[in-house]
N, C-alpha and C positions, 0 to 999 in steps of 0.2 A: 252597508251590508243588507242584503235582502232577507229579512227575518222570516217573511212569509214562505220563501222557498225552503228554508231550513225546517220551519215548523211543519210544513206539508209533508216533507220526507219523513220526519220523525213520527208524525201522526200515522202515516201509512204503515211504517214498520211496527210501531207499538200496537196498532189495531190488529195487524196480522198476528203478531206474537201472542197477544192476550186472547184473541179468538182461537188460536191453535191450543194455547195452554188451558183455556176453559173446557176444551173438549178432551182434556187429558193428555195432550201431546207434550213431548219433551223437546224443548228448543234445540238441544244438542243434536237431535236426529236430523235437523235441517242442514247441518253443516257436513257436506260431502265433497271432499277435495276432487275426486275424479270427475264428478258431475260439474263442478265449477270450472275445471280446466277445459272440459269438452265444450260447455256452453259459452263461456267467456272467450276462450281462445279461438273457438270456431267462428264466433260472431265477429271478433276483431279481425281475424284473417280474411273473412269474406268481404268486410267493408274496406280493408286495405287493398284487396284485389281490385275493387271497383273504383277506387279513388286515386287521384294523382298524389304524389308526395307532398306537394305544396298545399293542396286542399286538405289533406289529412292533418298535416301539422297545424294549419290555420284553425281547423275545427277543434283540435286539442287546446289551442291558445284561447279559444272563445269560452271554454268551460268555466273560467273564472267569472264570467258575466252572470252565471246562474246565481252565484252567491254575492258577488260584488258587481252589480250592473253599472255601466256608465250612466252618469246623471246629466241631464240637459235641462237648464232652467229657461222655460219659454219666456217668462216675463223679463228676465235679465237679457235674453237675446233680443227681444223687441226694443228694450230701452237702449241697448248698445247700437242697434241699427238706426234708431231715431237720432241718437247722439252723433253717429258717424255722418248721417245725412245732413244734419245742421252744420257740422264742421266742414263738410265738403262744399256746401252752398256758400259758406262764409269765406273759406280759404282755399278752395280747390281740392282736387283729388290728391295732390301731393302731400297735403297736410295729414293724410291717413297713413303715410308711410311708417311713421313711428309706432302707430297703433298696430299695424300689421306685424311688425317685428315682435311685439309682445304677445301676440295671439298664438297659443299652443295648438289649438284645435286645427287639424290640417286643412279641412275644407274651407273654413272661414279665412284662414291664413292665405290660402291660394286665391280666394275670391277678392280679398282686399288688395293683394299684390297685382292682380289683373286690373283692378280698378285704378290703382296708382299708375300702372303702365299705360293707361289710356287705350285699352283694347276696344275695338269697335263693339257696339252694343250687341249686335247679332252674334258675333264671334264669342263675346263674353258670356251670353246666355247658353250657347251651344256647349262651350267648354265646361261650364258648371254643371249643366244637366247631364252631360256625358260622364263626368266624374261621379256624379250622384248615382247614376244608373249602374255603372260598373262596380262601384263600392257596394251597393245594395245586392247586386247579383253575386258578387264574390262571397259575401257573408251568408247569403241564403243557401248557397251551395254547401258551405261549411255546416250550416244547421241541418241540411239534408243528410249529412253523414250520420248524424245521430238518429234521424228518422229511418235510415236504411238499417241501422243496427237494431232498431225496434222491430223492423220487419223480419230480419234474419234470425233474431234471438229465439222466438218460439219454435221456428223450424229446426234450428240447431238443437233445441231442447228435446224435440221429438226424436231427432237423430240420436241424442244421448240416451233417450229412453229405450230405443231399439237396441243400441249397443249394450245397455245394461241387461236387457232381457236375453240377448244372445249369450252374454257372459253367464247369466243365471241358468239358462238352459243347459249350458255345458258343464254345470256343476250340480246336476240333479241328485247325485249320490252323496253330496256334501252339504248338509243343511246350512252350515255357517256361511259358506261361500254363496249359496243360493240366495240367502237373505240379503247379503251385501249387494249382489247384482240387482235384485229387485229394488232395493233402496236407491241405488244409483239411478235406476230407470225412472222412478217416480220423482226423485228430487231434481233430476236433470230437466224434467218437464216444468217443475215449479220454478227453477232458475230461469229457464227460457222465457216463460210468460211473465214472471216477476220482474226480471231485469228490463224487459221491453216496456211494461206498463207502469212501472214505478220509477224508472230512471231514464231510459233512452228516449221514449216518446215525449215525456214531460220536458226533458232538457231541450229537445228539438223545438217544441212549441214555445218554450220560454225564450229561447234564442230568437225565434221568429218575431215574437212580440217586441223584444228589445231592438231588433233590427228595424222593425216598422217604426218604432218611436224615434230611432236615430234618423231614419229617412225623412220623417215628417219634420223633424227639427232642421235638417239640412235643406229641405225644400223651403222652409221659412227663411233661412239665411239666404238661399239663392234668390228667392222672390224679393227680399229686402235689398240685397246688393244690386240686383237688376233695376229696381226702382230708383236707387241712388244714382246708378249710371244713367238712368233716363231723366234725371233732374227733377224727380217728383218732390212735392212739398212734404216735409217731415211729418206734418200732422196727417196728411193723406196716407203716408206709408204706415203710420201707427194704426190708423183705422183699418187699413187693408190687412195688416198682420194680426190684428186682435182676434181674428177668427181662429188662429192657431191655439189660443188659450183654451179652447174647448177640448183639446186633445188630452 
């Protein structure tokens, strides 16, 4: 679990709450259902319009990474690659078949199977690099869904503010309804800016960071497997991959 993400969100909410309360504001006044429906529903509808169904569903599936990100152990990966290299030099690529069956991570599983199948070195590299690039692009597009929500949300908030003012102006003779319309107007703006800068944009940036980390790990696996296919010395492979420990 990513405790920093949870702590960051809580800190932002608490800071805004106490800042508002210290100025004499009542937290209950910030809860306005019509404003929420306008901003959240409008933002969601806009991003659904621009996205494909597959991309939108995938974006939602990545949300769990913000709290429980996938973990990749660089040191363990290097040790595995060196071990596989030694085994391949001693017993041939077919000796890696049982190892491939036990690997759950899809990219490494595919790479080992290609190695066992004796695919030509150039085709082997092209296949892994293509898989790596397409996976990265697919996930980045899903992260961009949340960035788009961060772009639409403030604008929809302004739209909600205008609608609230229109409603207020139509009730000038009724002070109670006038106040409600003005409240919806201002709170819609708060929701639009708040959701964008406290949720949507941070989520998009967090997902990009995780995707970058995934990509670098897979690049290390790709480089290690290509080196094994090229028959390089295990010690040389370890030295080459040690640079990835800096990530």
